[in-house]
Z-matrix of the N, CA and C atoms (Angstrom, degrees):
N
C 1 1.446
C 2 1.528 1 108.58
N 3 1.332 2 115.93 1 141.75
C 4 1.463 3 119.76 2 -178.36
C 5 1.515 4 111.38 3 -63.23
N 6 1.311 5 114.71 4 138.96
C 7 1.464 6 121.28 5 -176.85
C 8 1.520 7 112.48 6 -66.23
N 9 1.345 8 118.08 7 -27.97
C 10 1.459 9 118.15 8 -175.80
C 11 1.521 10 112.79 9 -67.03
N 12 1.315 11 118.18 10 -17.23
C 13 1.462 12 119.81 11 174.20
C 14 1.523 13 109.03 12 -61.95
N 15 1.316 14 116.21 13 -37.25
C 16 1.446 15 121.84 14 -174.90
C 17 1.526 16 113.84 15 -92.51
N 18 1.340 17 117.73 16 -3.42
C 19 1.465 18 121.48 17 -174.52
C 20 1.522 19 114.39 18 -49.75
N 21 1.298 20 116.87 19 -49.09
C 22 1.466 21 120.82 20 -173.64
C 23 1.524 22 113.29 21 -102.68
N 24 1.315 23 115.92 22 20.82
C 25 1.464 24 119.45 23 -178.99
C 26 1.521 25 110.44 24 -109.77
N 27 1.321 26 114.89 25 143.02
C 28 1.457 27 120.62 26 174.07
C 29 1.517 28 110.02 27 -77.19
N 30 1.324 29 117.35 28 172.48
C 31 1.478 30 121.39 29 -177.10
C 32 1.527 31 113.57 30 -57.94
N 33 1.313 32 117.34 31 -40.31
C 34 1.470 33 119.77 32 -178.87
C 35 1.533 34 110.93 33 -67.87
N 36 1.334 35 116.35 34 -41.43
C 37 1.465 36 119.90 35 178.15
C 38 1.528 37 111.40 36 -67.25
N 39 1.322 38 117.09 37 -38.08
C 40 1.471 39 120.71 38 177.21
C 41 1.523 40 110.15 39 -59.57
N 42 1.298 41 115.30 40 -42.04
C 43 1.459 42 120.41 41 179.94
C 44 1.529 43 110.09 42 -62.80
N 45 1.330 44 116.79 43 -43.28
C 46 1.465 45 120.67 44 -179.53
C 47 1.528 46 111.23 45 -61.47
N 48 1.320 47 116.88 46 -42.81
C 49 1.463 48 121.16 47 -179.23
C 50 1.531 49 110.64 48 -70.62
N 51 1.304 50 117.13 49 -34.58
C 52 1.468 51 120.32 50 -177.07
C 53 1.532 52 112.63 51 -64.66
N 54 1.319 53 118.08 52 -18.96
C 55 1.460 54 121.02 53 178.54
C 56 1.531 55 112.63 54 -77.20
N 57 1.297 56 117.63 55 -15.03
C 58 1.461 57 121.05 56 -176.98
C 59 1.523 58 109.56 57 -72.92
N 60 1.322 59 116.19 58 125.32
C 61 1.465 60 121.21 59 -174.02
C 62 1.524 61 114.25 60 -117.82
N 63 1.328 62 117.98 61 -8.61
C 64 1.464 63 119.88 62 -178.21
C 65 1.528 64 109.46 63 -151.21
N 66 1.320 65 114.34 64 167.12
C 67 1.461 66 120.68 65 177.22
C 68 1.531 67 109.93 66 -59.56
N 69 1.328 68 116.84 67 -39.09
C 70 1.463 69 120.38 68 179.80
C 71 1.527 70 111.65 69 -67.71
N 72 1.344 71 117.04 70 -37.96
C 73 1.469 72 120.40 71 174.94
C 74 1.528 73 109.98 72 -58.77
N 75 1.323 74 115.69 73 -43.45
C 76 1.462 75 120.54 74 -178.62
C 77 1.528 76 110.82 75 -64.37
N 78 1.326 77 116.73 76 -43.17
C 79 1.467 78 120.52 77 179.69
C 80 1.527 79 110.67 78 -63.15
N 81 1.332 80 117.21 79 -42.65
C 82 1.465 81 120.32 80 178.32
C 83 1.520 82 110.97 81 -64.69
N 84 1.314 83 116.83 82 -40.24
C 85 1.468 84 121.60 83 178.29
C 86 1.528 85 110.16 84 -60.51
N 87 1.335 86 116.98 85 -43.57
C 88 1.467 87 121.02 86 178.50
C 89 1.521 88 110.09 87 -60.80
N 90 1.330 89 117.40 88 -43.47
C 91 1.470 90 120.29 89 178.00
C 92 1.529 91 110.71 90 -62.21
N 93 1.311 92 117.21 91 -38.15
C 94 1.463 93 121.31 92 -177.00
C 95 1.521 94 112.81 93 -71.29
N 96 1.333 95 117.74 94 -42.88
C 97 1.465 96 119.27 95 -176.52
C 98 1.515 97 111.98 96 -83.75
N 99 1.332 98 116.90 97 -26.19
C 100 1.456 99 121.41 98 174.63
C 101 1.513 100 114.52 99 53.20
N 102 1.312 101 115.40 100 -153.84
C 103 1.465 102 122.49 101 -174.89
C 104 1.527 103 112.81 102 -73.82
N 105 1.321 104 117.63 103 -11.37
C 106 1.473 105 119.67 104 -178.20
C 107 1.518 106 112.67 105 -67.80
N 108 1.325 107 116.99 106 -24.90
C 109 1.463 108 121.26 107 -175.80
C 110 1.532 109 110.85 108 -133.96
N 111 1.337 110 117.61 109 71.41
C 112 1.469 111 119.42 110 -176.40
C 113 1.529 112 113.66 111 -59.92
N 114 1.324 113 117.64 112 -30.32
C 115 1.463 114 119.60 113 178.86
C 116 1.532 115 111.01 114 -67.18
N 117 1.332 116 117.21 115 -33.20
C 118 1.461 117 120.32 116 177.13
C 119 1.528 118 111.45 117 -75.48
N 120 1.316 119 116.40 118 -34.47
C 121 1.466 120 120.64 119 176.39
C 122 1.527 121 108.80 120 -61.84
N 123 1.331 122 116.67 121 -47.88
C 124 1.465 123 121.79 122 179.17
C 125 1.536 124 110.37 123 -60.02
N 126 1.328 125 117.33 124 -44.69
C 127 1.465 126 121.21 125 -179.94
C 128 1.530 127 111.17 126 -64.56
N 129 1.316 128 117.75 127 -38.90
C 130 1.466 129 121.12 128 179.45
C 131 1.528 130 110.76 129 -67.20
N 132 1.323 131 117.48 130 -37.93
C 133 1.467 132 120.43 131 176.96
C 134 1.524 133 110.48 132 -65.54
N 135 1.316 134 116.59 133 -42.24
C 136 1.458 135 120.41 134 177.30
C 137 1.528 136 109.96 135 -63.94
N 138 1.304 137 116.47 136 -40.67
C 139 1.464 138 121.68 137 178.50
C 140 1.529 139 110.42 138 -61.08
N 141 1.317 140 117.46 139 -41.70
C 142 1.456 141 122.00 140 178.45
C 143 1.525 142 110.62 141 -58.38
N 144 1.319 143 116.30 142 -45.89
C 145 1.468 144 121.26 143 178.95
C 146 1.526 145 109.80 144 -61.99
N 147 1.310 146 116.33 145 -48.17
C 148 1.460 147 120.77 146 -176.64
C 149 1.528 148 112.11 147 -63.71
N 150 1.309 149 117.36 148 -38.81
C 151 1.469 150 120.23 149 178.51
C 152 1.530 151 111.33 150 -63.14
N 153 1.322 152 116.60 151 -40.06
C 154 1.458 153 120.45 152 -179.51
C 155 1.527 154 111.48 153 -68.82
N 156 1.324 155 116.98 154 -40.73
C 157 1.458 156 120.50 155 -179.79
C 158 1.524 157 110.18 156 -69.45
N 159 1.310 158 117.37 157 -39.73
C 160 1.457 159 121.06 158 179.22
C 161 1.525 160 110.71 159 -59.55
N 162 1.313 161 117.29 160 -35.28
C 163 1.464 162 121.31 161 -179.97
C 164 1.529 163 112.32 162 -65.22
N 165 1.334 164 117.74 163 -20.96
C 166 1.467 165 120.93 164 179.22
C 167 1.532 166 112.72 165 -76.85
N 168 1.325 167 117.77 166 -18.12
C 169 1.470 168 122.99 167 -179.40
C 170 1.523 169 112.64 168 55.33
N 171 1.311 170 117.19 169 47.90
C 172 1.460 171 121.77 170 178.26
C 173 1.521 172 109.55 171 -83.47
N 174 1.316 173 116.06 172 132.19
C 175 1.457 174 119.79 173 -178.38
C 176 1.524 175 112.59 174 -87.91
N 177 1.302 176 118.02 175 -28.32
C 178 1.461 177 122.17 176 -178.50
C 179 1.529 178 109.92 177 -82.54
N 180 1.315 179 115.61 178 130.74
C 181 1.472 180 120.09 179 -179.80
C 182 1.519 181 111.89 180 -64.66
N 183 1.324 182 117.27 181 -37.75
C 184 1.463 183 119.27 182 -179.34
C 185 1.533 184 110.54 183 -69.12
N 186 1.326 185 117.71 184 -39.68
C 187 1.473 186 119.82 185 177.28
C 188 1.525 187 110.10 186 -64.52
N 189 1.310 188 116.04 187 -40.24
C 190 1.467 189 121.01 188 178.18
C 191 1.528 190 109.92 189 -60.13
N 192 1.331 191 116.26 190 -43.96
C 193 1.464 192 120.29 191 179.38
C 194 1.526 193 112.08 192 -65.45
N 195 1.328 194 117.14 193 -39.79
C 196 1.472 195 120.01 194 179.15
C 197 1.522 196 109.74 195 -61.58
N 198 1.324 197 117.04 196 -46.15
C 199 1.462 198 119.43 197 -178.94
C 200 1.530 199 112.06 198 -71.97
N 201 1.317 200 116.88 199 -24.30
C 202 1.473 201 119.61 200 173.00
C 203 1.523 202 110.08 201 -62.89
N 204 1.331 203 115.89 202 -38.49
C 205 1.471 204 119.97 203 178.26
C 206 1.532 205 109.90 204 -63.11
N 207 1.322 206 116.70 205 -43.70
C 208 1.470 207 120.47 206 179.99
C 209 1.531 208 109.80 207 -58.89
N 210 1.322 209 116.49 208 -48.70
C 211 1.467 210 119.49 209 -178.00
C 212 1.532 211 111.94 210 -69.12
N 213 1.323 212 117.45 211 -32.03
C 214 1.464 213 119.78 212 175.92
C 215 1.522 214 110.09 213 -67.02
N 216 1.332 215 116.21 214 -40.14
C 217 1.467 216 118.74 215 176.91
C 218 1.518 217 110.78 216 -62.88
N 219 1.310 218 116.92 217 -38.92
C 220 1.464 219 120.00 218 178.41
C 221 1.526 220 111.23 219 -68.31
N 222 1.306 221 116.82 220 -33.91
C 223 1.468 222 120.72 221 174.36
C 224 1.531 223 109.87 222 -64.56
N 225 1.325 224 116.17 223 -42.15
C 226 1.473 225 120.70 224 178.52
C 227 1.528 226 110.76 225 -64.33
N 228 1.317 227 116.59 226 -40.22
C 229 1.469 228 119.71 227 177.13
C 230 1.521 229 111.34 228 -63.39
N 231 1.330 230 116.45 229 -36.72
C 232 1.463 231 121.01 230 176.94
C 233 1.529 232 110.27 231 -62.53
N 234 1.314 233 116.52 232 -44.36
C 235 1.468 234 120.78 233 178.84
C 236 1.525 235 109.87 234 -63.89
N 237 1.312 236 116.43 235 -43.93
C 238 1.468 237 121.39 236 -176.05
C 239 1.534 238 111.99 237 -67.88
N 240 1.329 239 117.25 238 -42.88
C 241 1.466 240 120.98 239 -171.94
C 242 1.524 241 114.01 240 -104.74
N 243 1.336 242 117.83 241 -11.69
C 244 1.456 243 120.37 242 179.97
C 245 1.509 244 113.99 243 74.90
N 246 1.313 245 116.36 244 12.01
C 247 1.463 246 120.50 245 177.16
C 248 1.528 247 108.59 246 -150.27
N 249 1.315 248 116.24 247 156.69
C 250 1.461 249 120.90 248 -178.22
C 251 1.521 250 110.41 249 -71.30
N 252 1.336 251 114.66 250 129.74
C 253 1.457 252 122.16 251 175.79
C 254 1.511 253 108.72 252 -137.74
N 255 1.303 254 115.42 253 147.98
C 256 1.457 255 119.80 254 176.72
C 257 1.524 256 109.67 255 -85.12
N 258 1.304 257 115.78 256 149.35
C 259 1.467 258 121.68 257 175.77
C 260 1.533 259 106.62 258 -82.35
N 261 1.315 260 114.67 259 74.39
C 262 1.464 261 121.71 260 -171.57
C 263 1.517 262 114.08 261 -58.72
N 264 1.323 263 117.81 262 -45.32
C 265 1.460 264 119.89 263 -178.73
C 266 1.524 265 111.31 264 -65.54
N 267 1.304 266 116.80 265 -38.36
C 268 1.463 267 120.46 266 178.92
C 269 1.520 268 110.06 267 -68.66
N 270 1.300 269 117.03 268 -44.57
C 271 1.466 270 120.04 269 178.72
C 272 1.528 271 110.64 270 -62.91
N 273 1.326 272 117.13 271 -37.22
C 274 1.463 273 120.70 272 178.05
C 275 1.530 274 110.42 273 -67.33
N 276 1.341 275 117.53 274 -39.03
C 277 1.468 276 120.76 275 177.51
C 278 1.526 277 110.01 276 -61.96
N 279 1.331 278 117.43 277 -40.68
C 280 1.471 279 120.67 278 178.30
C 281 1.526 280 110.28 279 -66.81
N 282 1.312 281 116.40 280 -42.26
C 283 1.465 282 120.86 281 179.66
C 284 1.530 283 110.77 282 -62.59
N 285 1.327 284 117.14 283 -42.78
C 286 1.464 285 121.58 284 -175.76
C 287 1.527 286 113.94 285 -81.90
N 288 1.335 287 117.76 286 -32.55
C 289 1.461 288 121.07 287 -172.10
C 290 1.527 289 113.33 288 -114.65
N 291 1.319 290 117.53 289 -8.71
C 292 1.456 291 121.07 290 -173.31
C 293 1.524 292 108.81 291 84.47
N 294 1.307 293 116.20 292 167.38
C 295 1.471 294 120.40 293 -175.26
C 296 1.522 295 112.17 294 -63.88
N 297 1.330 296 117.92 295 -48.60
C 298 1.462 297 120.25 296 -179.36
C 299 1.522 298 111.52 297 -70.52
N 300 1.318 299 116.37 298 -36.58
C 301 1.464 300 120.16 299 176.97
C 302 1.519 301 111.76 300 -62.81
N 303 1.322 302 116.49 301 -36.70
C 304 1.470 303 120.45 302 177.48
C 305 1.525 304 110.94 303 -65.56
N 306 1.332 305 116.54 304 -39.56
C 307 1.470 306 119.66 305 177.21
C 308 1.515 307 109.50 306 -60.58
N 309 1.324 308 116.96 307 -48.15
C 310 1.466 309 121.30 308 -179.62
C 311 1.521 310 110.12 309 -59.02
N 312 1.319 311 116.75 310 -47.52
C 313 1.465 312 121.77 311 -179.23
C 314 1.523 313 111.34 312 -59.31
N 315 1.320 314 116.91 313 -46.74
C 316 1.463 315 120.68 314 -176.55
C 317 1.530 316 112.29 315 -70.58
N 318 1.318 317 117.25 316 -36.18
C 319 1.468 318 120.01 317 178.98
C 320 1.524 319 110.14 318 -64.76
N 321 1.324 320 116.86 319 -35.01
C 322 1.461 321 120.73 320 -178.21
C 323 1.526 322 113.13 321 -75.66
N 324 1.319 323 117.28 322 -16.71
C 325 1.464 324 121.22 323 178.73
C 326 1.522 325 110.03 324 -80.92
N 327 1.322 326 117.46 325 151.24
C 328 1.472 327 117.97 326 174.64
C 329 1.520 328 110.49 327 -67.24
N 330 1.330 329 116.30 328 151.13
C 331 1.460 330 120.95 329 177.56
C 332 1.511 331 110.07 330 -63.00
N 333 1.298 332 116.43 331 133.98
C 334 1.455 333 120.71 332 -179.13
C 335 1.510 334 111.63 333 -118.35
N 336 1.321 335 115.27 334 -160.20
C 337 1.454 336 121.00 335 -179.05
C 338 1.527 337 112.24 336 -61.48
N 339 1.331 338 116.44 337 -39.70
C 340 1.459 339 120.01 338 -179.44
C 341 1.521 340 112.12 339 -64.55
N 342 1.321 341 115.77 340 -41.73
C 343 1.463 342 122.35 341 177.92
C 344 1.526 343 109.52 342 -59.84
N 345 1.334 344 116.33 343 -47.04
C 346 1.463 345 121.37 344 179.97
C 347 1.526 346 111.23 345 -67.21
N 348 1.323 347 117.31 346 -38.83
C 349 1.460 348 120.64 347 -179.94
C 350 1.527 349 111.01 348 -63.82
N 351 1.326 350 117.20 349 -42.66
C 352 1.464 351 120.15 350 177.29
C 353 1.523 352 110.83 351 -58.53
N 354 1.328 353 116.57 352 -43.89
C 355 1.465 354 120.21 353 178.77
C 356 1.524 355 111.13 354 -63.74
N 357 1.319 356 116.87 355 -43.91
C 358 1.467 357 119.87 356 -176.79
C 359 1.529 358 112.30 357 -67.10
N 360 1.327 359 116.77 358 -24.60
C 361 1.467 360 120.65 359 -179.61
C 362 1.529 361 112.61 360 -90.93
N 363 1.320 362 116.76 361 3.90
C 364 1.463 363 119.98 362 -178.74
C 365 1.517 364 112.84 363 79.35
N 366 1.316 365 116.58 364 21.98
C 367 1.463 366 121.50 365 -178.84
C 368 1.528 367 111.61 366 -111.90
N 369 1.325 368 116.61 367 31.87
C 370 1.467 369 121.40 368 -177.45
C 371 1.523 370 112.59 369 -64.16
N 372 1.317 371 118.31 370 -24.62
C 373 1.468 372 120.79 371 176.99
C 374 1.524 373 111.16 372 -72.79
N 375 1.311 374 117.27 373 -9.98
C 376 1.453 375 122.48 374 -178.98
C 377 1.528 376 110.93 375 -108.14
N 378 1.316 377 116.04 376 51.89
C 379 1.458 378 121.55 377 173.60
C 380 1.527 379 107.50 378 -120.26
N 381 1.323 380 116.50 379 158.09
C 382 1.460 381 119.68 380 178.04
C 383 1.524 382 110.88 381 -64.89
N 384 1.318 383 116.72 382 -28.95
C 385 1.460 384 120.29 383 177.19
C 386 1.532 385 110.32 384 -64.12
N 387 1.311 386 116.36 385 -42.87
C 388 1.469 387 120.52 386 178.03
C 389 1.530 388 110.64 387 -64.68
N 390 1.327 389 117.11 388 -36.28
C 391 1.469 390 120.78 389 177.22
C 392 1.528 391 109.96 390 -62.10
N 393 1.324 392 116.45 391 -46.08
C 394 1.467 393 120.52 392 -179.87
C 395 1.528 394 111.06 393 -61.08
N 396 1.323 395 117.08 394 -37.79
C 397 1.471 396 120.06 395 179.89
C 398 1.531 397 112.10 396 -73.90
N 399 1.324 398 117.69 397 -32.58
C 400 1.468 399 120.51 398 178.80
C 401 1.529 400 112.42 399 -76.12
N 402 1.336 401 116.24 400 -23.35
C 403 1.468 402 120.68 401 -176.13
C 404 1.533 403 110.93 402 -130.69
N 405 1.324 404 117.96 403 57.60
C 406 1.471 405 120.23 404 -175.19
C 407 1.527 406 113.46 405 -62.81
N 408 1.319 407 117.82 406 -21.05
C 409 1.459 408 120.94 407 -179.67
C 410 1.531 409 112.52 408 -66.53
N 411 1.326 410 117.76 409 -16.82
C 412 1.460 411 122.13 410 -179.33
C 413 1.527 412 113.46 411 -95.10
N 414 1.328 413 116.77 412 -3.58
C 415 1.462 414 120.33 413 -173.31
C 416 1.522 415 110.97 414 -132.77
N 417 1.319 416 115.10 415 157.81
C 418 1.465 417 119.59 416 178.11
C 419 1.529 418 109.09 417 -69.62
N 420 1.324 419 117.02 418 156.90
C 421 1.474 420 119.52 419 176.98
C 422 1.527 421 112.32 420 -58.14
N 423 1.327 422 117.18 421 -31.24
C 424 1.470 423 120.54 422 179.37
C 425 1.537 424 111.24 423 -65.95
N 426 1.312 425 116.03 424 -40.38
C 427 1.474 426 119.99 425 179.57
C 428 1.520 427 110.13 426 -68.75
N 429 1.322 428 116.90 427 -42.77
C 430 1.466 429 120.79 428 179.10
C 431 1.534 430 109.54 429 -61.84
N 432 1.312 431 116.37 430 -42.87
C 433 1.471 432 119.80 431 179.07
C 434 1.533 433 110.84 432 -66.29
N 435 1.327 434 117.09 433 -39.88
C 436 1.473 435 120.36 434 178.07
C 437 1.536 436 110.07 435 -62.22
N 438 1.326 437 116.74 436 -40.05
C 439 1.470 438 120.61 437 178.17
C 440 1.519 439 110.29 438 -64.46
N 441 1.311 440 116.56 439 -44.48
C 442 1.470 441 121.21 440 179.66
C 443 1.535 442 110.56 441 -61.67
N 444 1.319 443 115.63 442 -45.07
C 445 1.472 444 120.60 443 -179.88
C 446 1.524 445 110.79 444 -62.90
N 447 1.307 446 116.74 445 -43.47
C 448 1.470 447 121.13 446 -178.48
C 449 1.529 448 110.96 447 -62.77
N 450 1.321 449 116.72 448 -43.39
C 451 1.467 450 119.74 449 178.77
C 452 1.524 451 111.34 450 -69.43
N 453 1.321 452 117.64 451 -39.42
C 454 1.466 453 120.37 452 177.88
C 455 1.527 454 110.85 453 -66.47
N 456 1.337 455 117.34 454 -40.40
C 457 1.470 456 120.73 455 177.66
C 458 1.519 457 110.51 456 -62.84
N 459 1.315 458 117.22 457 -36.68
C 460 1.463 459 121.30 458 179.81
C 461 1.521 460 110.81 459 -65.30
N 462 1.323 461 116.26 460 -35.31
C 463 1.465 462 120.76 461 179.62
C 464 1.523 463 111.62 462 -72.37
N 465 1.321 464 117.08 463 -25.85
C 466 1.458 465 120.88 464 177.71
C 467 1.511 466 113.08 465 86.72
N 468 1.329 467 116.11 466 167.96
C 469 1.470 468 121.16 467 -176.14
C 470 1.522 469 113.99 468 -68.66
N 471 1.302 470 118.12 469 -22.32
C 472 1.467 471 120.52 470 -177.63
C 473 1.521 472 113.10 471 -97.69
N 474 1.328 473 117.17 472 11.56
C 475 1.455 474 120.31 473 -179.04
C 476 1.523 475 110.55 474 -66.83
N 477 1.311 476 114.99 475 141.78
C 478 1.472 477 119.96 476 -179.71
C 479 1.522 478 111.57 477 -69.19
N 480 1.306 479 116.52 478 -33.25
C 481 1.457 480 119.88 479 -172.39
C 482 1.529 481 109.00 480 -133.85
N 483 1.323 482 117.21 481 133.98
C 484 1.442 483 121.13 482 174.47
C 485 1.519 484 109.09 483 -108.27
N 486 1.292 485 116.04 484 161.09
C 487 1.453 486 120.78 485 -179.86
C 488 1.510 487 108.69 486 -77.71
N 489 1.326 488 116.44 487 126.21
C 490 1.463 489 121.35 488 -178.12
C 491 1.510 490 111.19 489 -77.19
């Protein structure tokens, strides 16, 4: 499991999250902790994404990151609609354009409701823009810059930190 899930958690919270073994465990945990512990809700959602991607056994870090975005979008759809839904448009973009082509396509599009929902749920690391910034060697400088600009614009002019 990625270490950044545990970055802002104390030892007791890390232990609680480490017991989660499936997407359903994570969903039940979110229902149990509710609004009283938003940091645990965010960690459980991230854990859900990571568990699903780990099950794919992808060896390439960039492929792993692309599929993390798909599962994060599906997690966001679950939160939004209260039921499991597939990220059909994203999966279709990957099917039609390939994994890297889908990243390029999505980065070039304006941020929409899904982009904002991922950020609001604490899943900002699971956007195609974040993938482009983590793996700039796979993308043109224009795409990397577009991803950086999109994330910086989302943070707004008063943001404490911009994406380098």
